[in-house]
C-alpha positions in Angstrom: -16.0 21.3 6.5 -18.7 20.7 9.1 -18.1 19.0 12.4 -19.8 15.8 11.1 -17.6 15.8 8.0 -14.4 16.0 10.2 -15.8 13.3 12.4 -16.3 10.9 9.4 -12.9 11.8 8.0 -11.3 11.2 11.4 -12.7 7.6 11.5 -11.5 6.9 8.0 -8.1 8.3 8.8 -8.1 6.1 11.9 -8.6 3.0 9.6 -5.8 4.0 7.2 -3.6 4.8 10.2 -4.3 1.3 11.5 -3.2 -0.2 8.2 0.0 1.8 8.2 1.0 1.1 11.8 0.2 -2.6 11.3 2.6 -3.0 8.4 5.3 -0.9 10.0 5.3 -2.7 13.3 5.6 -6.1 11.6 8.5 -4.7 9.4 10.8 -4.0 12.4 9.6 -7.2 14.3 10.7 -9.6 11.5 14.1 -10.5 13.0 12.5 -11.3 16.4 9.9 -13.4 14.7 12.6 -15.2 12.7 14.6 -16.0 15.8 11.5 -17.2 17.8 9.9 -19.4 15.1 13.1 -20.4 13.3 12.0 -19.0 9.9 14.2 -18.9 6.7 14.6 -15.7 4.8 12.2 -16.9 2.1 9.5 -17.8 4.7 10.1 -14.5 6.5 9.5 -12.6 3.3 6.2 -14.5 2.9 5.1 -13.3 6.4 5.2 -9.8 4.8 4.0 -10.8 1.4 1.0 -12.8 2.6 -0.5 -9.6 3.8 0.2 -7.6 0.7 -1.0 -10.5 -1.5 -4.3 -10.8 0.3 -4.6 -7.0 0.2 -3.6 -6.5 -3.4 -5.2 -9.7 -4.7 -8.7 -9.0 -3.4 -8.6 -5.2 -3.6 -10.5 -5.0 -6.9 -13.3 -7.3 -5.5 -13.3 -5.1 -2.4 -13.7 -1.9 -4.4 -16.5 -3.4 -6.4 -18.2 -4.8 -3.3 -18.2 -1.3 -1.8 -20.0 0.1 -4.9 -22.5 -2.8 -4.9 -23.3 -3.5 -1.2 -22.7 -0.2 0.5 -19.5 1.5 1.5 -20.3 1.8 5.2 -21.5 -1.8 5.4 -18.3 -3.1 3.8 -16.1 -0.9 5.9 -17.5 -2.0 9.2 -17.9 -5.7 8.4 -14.3 -6.1 7.2 -12.9 -4.0 10.1 -14.3 -6.7 12.4 -12.5 -9.4 10.4 -9.3 -7.4 10.5 -9.6 -7.1 14.3 -10.1 -10.9 14.7 -7.3 -12.2 12.5 -4.8 -9.6 13.7 -5.3 -11.1 17.2 -5.0 -14.6 15.8 -1.6 -13.7 14.3 -0.3 -13.0 17.7 -1.2 -16.6 18.8 0.8 -18.3 15.9 3.3 -20.9 16.9 4.3 -22.0 13.4 5.3 -20.0 10.3 2.4 -21.2 8.2 -0.1 -20.1 10.9 1.4 -16.6 10.9 1.3 -16.5 7.1 -2.3 -17.6 7.0 -3.4 -15.0 9.6 -1.6 -12.3 7.7 -3.2 -13.3 4.4 -6.7 -13.1 5.8 -5.9 -9.8 7.5 -4.8 -8.5 4.2 -8.0 -9.7 2.6 -10.0 -7.8 5.3 -7.9 -4.7 4.5 -8.6 -5.2 0.8 -12.4 -4.7 1.4 -12.1 -2.1 4.2 -9.6 0.3 2.5 -11.4 1.0 -0.8 -14.7 1.4 1.0 -13.1 4.0 3.3 -11.5 5.8 0.4 -14.7 5.9 -1.7 -16.6 7.3 1.3 -14.2 10.3 1.0 -14.2 10.6 -2.8 -18.0 10.4 -3.1 -18.6 12.6 0.0 -16.4 15.5 -1.0 -16.8 17.2 -4.3 -13.8 17.2 -6.7 -11.5 20.1 -6.2 -9.8 21.7 -3.2 -12.0 20.2 -0.5 -11.6 16.7 -1.7 -7.9 17.2 -2.3 -7.5 18.5 1.2 -9.3 15.5 2.6 -7.2 13.1 0.6 -4.0 14.7 1.6 -4.9 14.6 5.2 -5.9 10.9 4.7 -2.6 10.1 3.0 -0.6 12.0 5.7 -2.4 10.0 8.4 -1.3 6.8 6.6 2.3 8.0 6.6 2.0 8.9 10.3 0.8 5.4 11.1 3.8 4.0 9.3 6.2 6.3 11.1 4.7 5.7 14.5 4.5 2.0 13.8 8.3 1.8 13.3 8.9 3.1 16.9 6.0 1.3 18.5 7.0 -1.9 16.7 10.5 -1.7 18.1 9.2 -1.1 21.6 6.7 -3.9 21.5 9.0 -6.5 19.8 11.6 -5.7 22.5 9.0 -7.0 25.0 7.5 -9.7 22.9 6.9 -9.7 19.1 3.3 -11.0 19.7 2.3 -7.6 20.9 2.9 -6.3 17.4 -0.3 -8.3 16.5 -2.3 -7.7 19.7 -1.9 -3.9 19.7 -3.9 -3.4 16.5 -6.7 -5.3 18.0 -7.2 -2.6 20.6 -7.0 0.2 18.0 -9.4 -1.7 15.7 -12.0 -1.9 18.4 -11.8 1.8 19.1 -12.2 2.6 15.4 -15.1 0.2 15.1 -17.0 1.9 17.9 -16.3 5.3 16.4 -17.4 4.1 12.9 -20.7 2.8 14.2 -21.4 6.1 15.9 -20.2 8.6 13.3 -20.3 7.1 9.8 -23.9 7.6 8.7 -26.0 5.0 7.0 -26.8 5.4 3.4 -29.5 4.0 1.1 -28.9 0.5 -0.2 -27.3 0.8 -3.6 -29.4 -0.1 -6.6 -28.0 -3.4 -7.8 -30.6 -4.1 -10.5 -28.9 -5.9 -13.3 -25.6 -6.0 -11.4 -23.7 -8.8 -9.7 -20.4 -9.8 -8.3 -17.9 -10.9 -11.0 -16.5 -14.0 -9.2 -14.8 -15.4 -12.3 -13.0 -12.1 -12.8 -12.0 -12.0 -9.1 -10.7 -15.5 -9.1 -8.6 -15.1 -12.3 -7.0 -11.8 -11.4 -6.3 -12.9 -7.8 -4.8 -16.2 -9.1 -2.7 -14.3 -11.6 -1.3 -12.0 -8.9 -0.5 -14.9 -6.5 1.2 -16.9 -9.1 3.3 -14.0 -10.5 4.7 -13.1 -7.1 5.2 -16.7 -6.1 7.1 -17.3 -9.3 9.4 -14.4 -8.6 10.0 -15.4 -5.0 10.8 -19.0 -5.9 13.0 -18.1 -8.9 16.2 -18.8 -7.0 15.1 -22.2 -5.5 13.7 -24.0 -8.6 14.7 -24.6 -12.2 14.2 -21.8 -14.7 11.6 -23.9 -16.6 9.4 -24.0 -13.4 9.7 -20.3 -13.0 8.8 -19.6 -16.6 5.8 -22.0 -16.4 4.5 -20.3 -13.2 4.9 -16.8 -14.6 3.4 -17.9 -17.9 0.4 -19.3 -16.1 0.0 -16.0 -14.3 0.0 -14.1 -17.6 -2.6 -16.5 -19.0 -4.8 -15.8 -16.0 -4.5 -12.1 -16.6 -5.5 -12.6 -20.2 -8.5 -14.7 -19.1 -9.4 -11.9 -16.7 -9.4 -9.4 -19.6 -11.6 -11.7 -21.7 -14.0 -12.2 -18.8 -14.3 -8.5 -18.2 -15.0 -7.8 -21.8 -18.0 -10.2 -21.9 -19.3 -9.8 -18.4 -22.6 -7.9 -17.9 -21.3 -6.7 -14.5 -17.5 -6.7 -14.8 -15.2 -6.4 -11.8 -13.4 -3.7 -13.6 -15.1 -1.9 -16.6 -12.2 -1.9 -19.0 -13.3 1.5 -20.4 -12.1 3.0 -17.1 -8.5 2.2 -18.3 -8.9 4.8 -21.1 -8.3 7.4 -18.4 -4.6 8.2 -19.0 -4.1 9.8 -15.6 -5.5 6.8 -13.8 -3.3 4.4 -15.7 -0.1 6.5 -15.0 -1.0 6.8 -11.4 -1.5 3.0 -11.0 1.7 2.1 -12.8 3.7 4.7 -11.0 2.2 3.7 -7.7 3.0 0.0 -8.3 6.6 0.7 -9.0 7.0 3.2 -6.2 5.6 0.7 -3.7 7.9 -2.0 -5.0 10.9 0.2 -4.4 9.7 1.5 -1.0 8.8 -1.8 0.6 11.8 -3.6 -1.0 14.2 -1.0 0.4 12.6 -1.2 3.9 13.0 -5.0 3.9 16.7 -4.9 3.1 17.4 -1.9 5.3 15.9 -3.7 8.3 17.9 -6.9 7.6 21.1 -4.8 7.1 20.8 -2.9 10.3 19.7 -5.8 12.6 21.4 -8.8 11.1 24.7 -7.4 9.8 25.1 -4.4 12.1 23.6 -6.0 15.2 21.2 -3.1 15.9 18.2 -3.8 18.2 14.6 -3.5 17.0 14.3 -0.2 18.9 17.5 1.2 17.4 16.3 0.2 13.9 12.9 1.8 14.6 14.5 5.1 15.7 16.9 5.0 12.7 14.1 4.7 10.2 11.6 7.1 11.9 13.0 10.0 9.9 11.2 8.6 6.9 8.1 9.8 8.9 8.8 13.4 7.9 6.1 12.6 5.3 3.5 12.7 8.0 4.2 16.4 8.5 4.8 17.4 4.9 1.8 15.6 3.4 -0.9 17.8 5.0 1.2 21.0 5.2 3.5 21.3 2.2 2.1 19.0 -0.4 -1.3 20.8 -0.8 0.6 24.1 -1.5 2.9 22.4 -4.1 -0.1 20.7 -5.8 -2.0 24.1 -5.9 1.0 25.8 -7.5 2.5 23.1 -9.8 -0.2 20.5 -10.3 -0.3 16.8 -9.3 1.8 15.6 -12.2 4.8 17.8 -11.4 4.7 17.0 -7.7 4.5 13.3 -8.4 7.4 13.5 -10.8 9.5 15.4 -8.2 8.7 12.8 -5.5 9.7 9.9 -7.7 12.9 11.6 -8.7 13.8 12.1 -5.1 13.1 8.4 -4.4 15.5 7.5 -7.1 18.1 9.8 -5.6 17.5 8.3 -2.1 18.1 4.8 -3.3 21.2 5.7 -5.3 22.8 7.4 -2.3 22.2 4.3 -0.2 23.9 2.0 -2.6 27.5 2.4 -1.5 26.7 0.3 1.5 29.5 -0.7 3.9 29.8 -2.9 7.0 30.7 0.2 9.1 28.7 2.9 7.4 27.7 5.6 9.9 24.1 6.6 10.5 24.9 10.1 9.4 25.9 8.8 6.0 22.6 6.9 5.7 20.5 9.8 6.9 20.2 11.8 3.6 18.7 8.7 1.9 16.1 8.2 4.7 15.1 11.8 4.8 14.8 12.1 1.0 12.7 8.9 1.0 10.3 10.5 3.5 10.0 13.6 1.4 9.4 11.6 -1.8 6.6 9.7 -0.1 4.9 12.9 0.9 5.1 14.2 -2.6 4.0 11.1 -4.4 1.5 9.2 -2.3 -1.3 11.8 -1.8 -1.2 13.3 -5.4 -1.2 9.7 -6.8 -4.4 9.1 -4.9 -6.0 12.3 -6.2 -4.9 11.6 -9.8 -6.2 8.0 -9.7 -9.8 9.1 -8.6 -10.3 12.4 -10.3 -12.8 12.4 -13.1 -14.2 9.0 -12.2 -18.0 8.5 -12.0 -19.4 8.2 -8.5 -20.6 4.6 -9.0 -17.0 3.6 -9.9 -15.1 5.3 -7.2 -14.8 2.1 -5.2 -13.3 0.4 -8.3 -10.9 3.3 -8.9 -9.8 3.2 -5.3 -9.5 -0.6 -5.5 -7.3 -0.3 -8.6 -4.9 2.1 -7.0 -4.5 0.1 -3.8 -4.2 -3.1 -5.8 -1.3 -1.4 -7.6 0.3 -0.3 -4.3 0.0 -3.7 -2.7 0.8 -5.7 -5.9 3.9 -3.5 -6.2 4.8 -4.1 -2.6 4.5 -7.8 -3.0 6.6 -7.8 -6.1 9.2 -5.6 -4.5 9.5 -7.8 -1.5 9.7 -10.9 -3.6 12.3 -9.4 -6.0 14.7 -8.1 -3.3 14.4 -11.4 -1.4 15.2 -13.4 -4.5 18.1 -11.2 -5.5 19.4 -11.1 -1.9 19.4 -14.9 -1.7 20.9 -15.4 -5.1 23.8 -12.9 -4.4 24.6 -14.1 -0.9 27.3 -16.8 -0.9 27.7 -17.8 2.7 27.0 -16.3 6.1 30.1 -14.1 6.6 29.6 -10.3 6.9 31.1 -9.8 3.5 28.7 -12.3 1.9 25.7 -10.7 3.6 26.9 -7.3 2.4 27.2 -8.5 -1.2 23.6 -9.8 -1.0 22.2 -6.5 0.4 24.0 -4.4 -2.2 22.7 -6.5 -5.1 19.2 -6.4 -3.7 19.2 -2.6 -3.3 19.5 -2.3 -7.1 15.9 -3.4 -7.3 14.3 -0.3 -5.5 16.5 2.0 -7.6 15.4 0.4 -10.9 11.8 0.5 -9.9 12.0 4.2 -8.9 13.7 5.2 -12.1 11.1 3.4 -14.3 8.3 5.0 -12.2 9.9 8.4 -12.8 10.0 7.8 -16.5 6.3 6.7 -16.6 5.2 9.8 -14.6 7.1 12.1 -17.0 4.3 11.5 -19.6 1.9 13.3 -17.3 4.0 16.5 -17.4 2.5 17.4 -20.8 -0.8 18.2 -19.0 -1.5 21.6 -17.6 -0.7 22.3 -13.9 -3.5 21.1 -11.7 -4.2 18.1 -13.8 -7.2 16.2 -12.9 -7.7 18.1 -9.7 -9.5 20.9 -11.5 -10.5 19.0 -14.6 -14.1 18.6 -13.7 -16.0 21.8 -13.9 -19.2 22.5 -12.1 -21.1 20.1 -14.3 -22.3 17.8 -11.5 -23.7 18.8 -8.2 -24.5 16.2 -5.4 -24.8 16.2 -1.7 -21.4 15.9 0.0 -19.7 15.5 3.4 -18.5 19.0 3.4 -22.0 20.3 3.5 -23.1 17.8 6.1 -24.8 15.4 3.8 -23.2 12.1 3.2 -23.5 9.9 0.1 -21.6 6.9 1.4 
């Protein structure tokens, strides 16, 4: 790749690193936020879920906006919004203020992330160069999450508000670099095309209601939960009907005929549900039951960050030899094993006993995340790369929100009292959720094993040639 291509990739990696570090820092700061603002477990869960709901709920609209209004334009505009509302989160004095700031920050990420991903997928030709760029990109995201665990522990030990102020500084540096390095591109031809607001409203409303229904299941009558989830399903049905009739659909339904894309999205949704749900319970277990500090918890979980090393170094070799489908299947199988090994949780379990699960989870992330990204965007037309990226990240964030909601609901339902034994019962019950999600994801990914090694990574022959980042010309 040329120096210019590496420069652009570095900026985009900086943005996904920002997203990873932002989520991880908040993850370990949750107990400190709860103590300072006096939040309940349900409200605390919504501090996390507000971000992933905004992220997942608006991701499809964000991906479509990148295709319609220009990827560079959307990337820079929403990076500014991310910067502003991250800072406002640090000024929150009430739970609702923090939840609102996190929701808007998530919306900003929903527009920024698919724009950045589509700059890569349209700038690098399908094949080894794009795969390498995407694996570096996913490895950087993993690195951001790992570093965020430690930095979050350090900052929350000083004051949890710095967990929100620190991303402001990083966002500003990335913004300056993006303005200098990411080249302008011609304004996309939007003749006969528009923004499908009706589709965006219905799918976002469906996601919000579905997660809200799961989260409130233990606090309200069963009829209320059924009504909420039923309304969410009706909104999803309305979304499908709108997309079938729209002249400029938010998501062209024909794209869902791509089996690899569908498997990648379903597997990604379930994998994220398990991963984020496990992290939520692990942090509560270590800090609230075991009494570990934020920094101790951060250092304990940092071994998950082995994925930051393996993603760019080992995963490309495995993909080249075995193909994306087999590598994804192996990663999801390891995630299932990691959660199963963590289940025999005790009040005095040693860190050495927990370590195999944490290491396996890091390895599984490195094997699954990057190849899922490749599979979800391979063979998709250039003008729909933003939508393809939006679908994948919608699945990741939707899964994360559902996972957080499900483990919080199960934890609350299974916790009878405040004694250590009661807390432990709640944690054990909640940990079944990540295991079930990982096992189902493994079963779904198994259908992709019937394809030949290499999968979509080599499926597109030299039938289309266009300018690309690797040759120094950018079609962003």
